[in-house]
C-alpha positions as CSV (number, residue, x, y, z in Angstrom):
1,X,-112.8,-72.0,-117.1
2,X,-109.9,-72.9,-119.3
3,X,-107.4,-71.8,-116.7
4,X,-107.7,-72.8,-113.1
5,X,-106.4,-70.5,-110.3
6,X,-103.4,-71.7,-108.2
7,X,-102.5,-70.6,-104.7
8,X,-101.5,-67.0,-105.3
9,X,-98.5,-65.4,-103.5
10,X,-98.7,-61.8,-102.3
11,X,-96.7,-60.7,-105.3
12,X,-99.6,-61.4,-107.7
13,X,-103.1,-60.0,-107.1
14,X,-106.3,-61.7,-108.0
15,X,-107.0,-58.8,-110.4
16,X,-103.7,-59.2,-112.2
17,X,-104.4,-62.9,-112.7
18,X,-108.0,-62.3,-113.9
19,X,-106.7,-59.6,-116.3
20,X,-104.1,-62.0,-117.8
21,X,-106.6,-64.8,-118.2
22,X,-109.2,-62.5,-119.8
23,X,-106.5,-61.3,-122.2
24,X,-105.6,-64.8,-123.2
25,X,-109.3,-65.7,-123.7
26,X,-109.6,-62.6,-126.0
27,X,-106.7,-64.1,-128.1
28,X,-108.5,-67.4,-128.7
29,X,-109.7,-68.2,-132.2
30,X,-112.5,-70.8,-132.6
31,X,-113.4,-73.3,-135.2
32,X,-115.4,-76.5,-135.9
33,X,-114.0,-79.8,-137.1
34,X,-116.6,-81.7,-139.0
35,X,-116.8,-85.4,-138.4
36,X,-114.0,-87.3,-140.3
37,X,-112.0,-84.2,-140.9
38,X,-108.3,-83.9,-139.8
39,X,-105.8,-81.3,-138.7
40,X,-102.1,-82.0,-139.5
41,X,-99.5,-81.5,-136.8
42,X,-97.6,-79.0,-138.9
43,X,-100.7,-76.8,-139.0
44,X,-100.5,-76.4,-135.3
45,X,-96.9,-75.2,-135.2
46,X,-96.6,-72.7,-132.3
47,X,-100.2,-73.2,-131.1
48,X,-102.2,-74.9,-128.5
49,X,-105.4,-76.5,-129.6
50,X,-108.2,-76.9,-127.0
51,X,-110.9,-79.4,-127.7
52,X,-114.0,-77.8,-126.3
53,X,-116.6,-80.3,-127.4
54,X,-116.7,-83.6,-129.2
55,X,-114.4,-86.6,-129.6
56,X,-111.0,-86.3,-131.4
57,X,-108.4,-89.0,-132.0
58,X,-104.7,-88.3,-132.0
59,X,-102.7,-90.4,-134.5
60,X,-98.9,-90.6,-134.3
61,X,-98.5,-91.7,-137.9
62,X,-99.8,-90.6,-141.3
63,X,-102.6,-92.5,-143.1
64,X,-101.2,-95.3,-145.2
65,X,-98.1,-95.9,-143.1
66,X,-97.2,-99.6,-143.0
67,X,-96.7,-99.6,-139.2
68,X,-99.7,-99.3,-137.0
69,X,-100.8,-95.9,-135.8
70,X,-101.3,-94.9,-132.1
71,X,-104.5,-93.1,-131.3
72,X,-106.2,-91.9,-128.2
73,X,-109.2,-89.9,-127.1
74,X,-108.9,-86.2,-126.3
75,X,-111.4,-85.1,-123.7
76,X,-113.0,-81.7,-123.6
77,X,-110.7,-79.0,-122.1
78,X,-107.5,-81.0,-122.7
79,X,-104.7,-78.9,-124.2
80,X,-102.5,-80.4,-126.9
81,X,-99.4,-78.6,-128.1
82,X,-97.3,-79.3,-131.2
83,X,-94.5,-77.4,-129.5
84,X,-93.7,-77.9,-125.9
85,X,-93.1,-74.6,-124.0
86,X,-90.2,-73.5,-121.7
87,X,-87.7,-76.2,-122.8
88,X,-85.4,-74.2,-125.0
89,X,-85.9,-75.4,-128.5
90,X,-89.5,-76.3,-129.5
91,X,-90.1,-80.0,-129.2
92,X,-92.8,-81.6,-131.3
93,X,-95.2,-83.9,-129.3
94,X,-96.5,-85.6,-132.4
95,X,-94.3,-84.4,-135.3
96,X,-95.7,-86.8,-137.9
97,X,-99.2,-87.2,-136.7
98,X,-102.7,-85.7,-137.1
99,X,-105.9,-85.1,-135.3
100,X,-109.1,-86.8,-136.6
101,X,-112.5,-85.6,-135.6
102,X,-114.6,-88.7,-134.8
103,X,-117.6,-86.6,-134.1
104,X,-118.3,-83.0,-135.0
105,X,-116.0,-81.1,-132.6
106,X,-115.5,-77.5,-131.5
107,X,-112.0,-76.3,-130.7
108,X,-110.1,-73.1,-129.8
109,X,-106.5,-72.2,-130.8
110,X,-104.1,-70.1,-128.7
111,X,-100.7,-69.0,-130.0
112,X,-97.8,-69.8,-127.7
113,X,-96.4,-66.3,-128.3
114,X,-99.5,-64.9,-126.6
115,X,-99.0,-67.4,-123.7
116,X,-95.4,-66.3,-123.3
117,X,-96.4,-62.6,-123.3
118,X,-99.0,-63.3,-120.6
119,X,-96.4,-65.2,-118.5
120,X,-94.0,-62.2,-118.8
121,X,-96.7,-60.1,-117.1
122,X,-97.9,-62.7,-114.6
123,X,-95.4,-65.5,-114.1
124,X,-97.8,-67.5,-112.0
125,X,-99.6,-68.4,-115.2
126,X,-96.6,-70.8,-115.9
127,X,-97.8,-72.9,-112.9
128,X,-101.3,-73.0,-114.3
129,X,-100.2,-74.2,-117.7
130,X,-97.8,-76.7,-116.3
131,X,-100.7,-78.1,-114.3
132,X,-102.7,-78.5,-117.4
133,X,-99.8,-80.3,-119.1
134,X,-99.6,-82.6,-116.0
135,X,-103.3,-83.3,-116.4
136,X,-102.6,-84.4,-120.0
137,X,-99.9,-86.7,-118.7
138,X,-102.4,-88.2,-116.3
139,X,-104.7,-88.8,-119.2
140,X,-102.0,-90.7,-121.0
141,X,-101.6,-92.9,-117.9
142,X,-105.4,-93.6,-117.9
143,X,-105.1,-94.4,-121.6
144,X,-102.4,-97.0,-121.0
145,X,-104.5,-98.6,-118.3
146,X,-107.5,-98.7,-120.7
147,X,-105.5,-100.5,-123.3
148,X,-104.7,-103.3,-120.8
149,X,-108.4,-104.2,-120.6
150,X,-110.1,-106.8,-122.6
151,X,-111.2,-106.1,-126.2
152,X,-115.0,-106.3,-125.3
153,X,-114.5,-103.9,-122.4
154,X,-112.5,-101.5,-124.6
155,X,-115.1,-101.6,-127.4
156,X,-117.9,-101.1,-124.9
157,X,-116.2,-98.0,-123.5
158,X,-115.6,-96.7,-127.0
159,X,-119.2,-97.1,-128.0
160,X,-120.3,-95.3,-124.7
161,X,-118.0,-92.4,-125.6
162,X,-119.5,-92.2,-129.0
163,X,-123.0,-92.4,-127.6
164,X,-122.2,-89.7,-125.0
165,X,-121.0,-87.4,-127.7
166,X,-123.9,-87.9,-130.1
167,X,-126.6,-88.8,-127.7
168,X,-128.0,-91.1,-130.3
169,X,-128.5,-94.9,-129.9
170,X,-127.7,-95.5,-133.6
171,X,-124.0,-94.9,-134.2
172,X,-122.9,-94.6,-137.9
173,X,-119.6,-96.4,-137.7
174,X,-118.3,-99.2,-139.8
175,X,-115.9,-101.9,-138.6
176,X,-113.2,-100.4,-140.7
177,X,-113.6,-97.0,-139.1
178,X,-113.6,-98.4,-135.6
179,X,-110.4,-100.5,-136.1
180,X,-107.8,-97.6,-135.9
181,X,-109.6,-96.2,-132.9
182,X,-109.2,-99.5,-131.1
183,X,-105.7,-99.8,-132.4
184,X,-106.5,-103.2,-133.9
185,X,-107.5,-105.0,-137.1
186,X,-110.9,-104.9,-138.7
187,X,-111.4,-108.6,-138.2
188,X,-110.8,-108.2,-134.4
189,X,-113.4,-105.4,-134.3
190,X,-115.9,-107.7,-136.0
191,X,-115.3,-110.5,-133.5
192,X,-115.5,-108.1,-130.6
193,X,-118.8,-106.5,-131.8
194,X,-120.3,-109.9,-132.1
195,X,-119.4,-110.5,-128.4
196,X,-121.3,-107.4,-127.5
197,X,-124.2,-108.3,-129.7
198,X,-124.4,-111.8,-128.3
199,X,-124.5,-110.3,-124.8
200,X,-127.5,-108.3,-125.8
201,X,-125.9,-104.8,-125.6
202,X,-126.0,-103.9,-129.3
203,X,-127.4,-104.9,-132.6
204,X,-125.4,-104.7,-135.8
205,X,-126.5,-103.4,-139.2
206,X,-124.6,-102.3,-142.3
207,X,-122.3,-99.5,-141.3
208,X,-124.4,-98.8,-138.2
209,X,-124.3,-100.0,-134.6
210,X,-127.4,-99.7,-132.5
211,X,-127.2,-99.6,-128.7
212,X,-130.2,-101.7,-127.4
213,X,-129.2,-102.1,-123.7
214,X,-127.2,-99.1,-122.3
215,X,-127.0,-100.6,-118.8
216,X,-125.5,-103.8,-120.2
217,X,-123.0,-101.8,-122.3
218,X,-121.9,-100.0,-119.1
219,X,-121.5,-103.3,-117.3
220,X,-119.4,-104.8,-120.1
221,X,-117.2,-101.6,-120.1
222,X,-116.3,-102.2,-116.4
223,X,-115.2,-105.8,-116.9
224,X,-111.5,-106.5,-116.9
């Protein structure tokens, strides 16, 4: 379920909550992001995007900017909003950024006006959505912790995420494409991949990485 049920007060019946959630689900529009495609932040004005399946990176800057971009993974069922709700004036969470599909990804869009309409009818929905935003904040904390790990551990985790999404042992990713996802330079990616290769976890070919020992890759991902 996209919306989880909180502890209900007597003022709001289970039927009212289910009706509001069903109405919100009926307002969803669905789409597919092909691998390597992007959605610009301004395209999401006034909408939540829900990543249902796949791996998507969030970049805080535009392609070609001189300063480095910040990217992170969006897990399935994580809500991302361009405009924060219930804070007076809309506030952009990534005003100059974009979402990039690393793998083919399914998503759903929900207009914030529909959310507000549902909250007007069943105010307890506000608690549900605030909880989802809190989950997003927890993901950010996890992301910061991940970035403190060693480069080989981070690369191993990234390759495992890509493998989990594609379920294929041959990953069609060049060193250049992996660099922004690791928030580092291509040369660092090359050195790091060589470490994983020398450990026997992967083999390297032109624009392709093959996982040869999945257990070893899991072990490397858990190292500090």
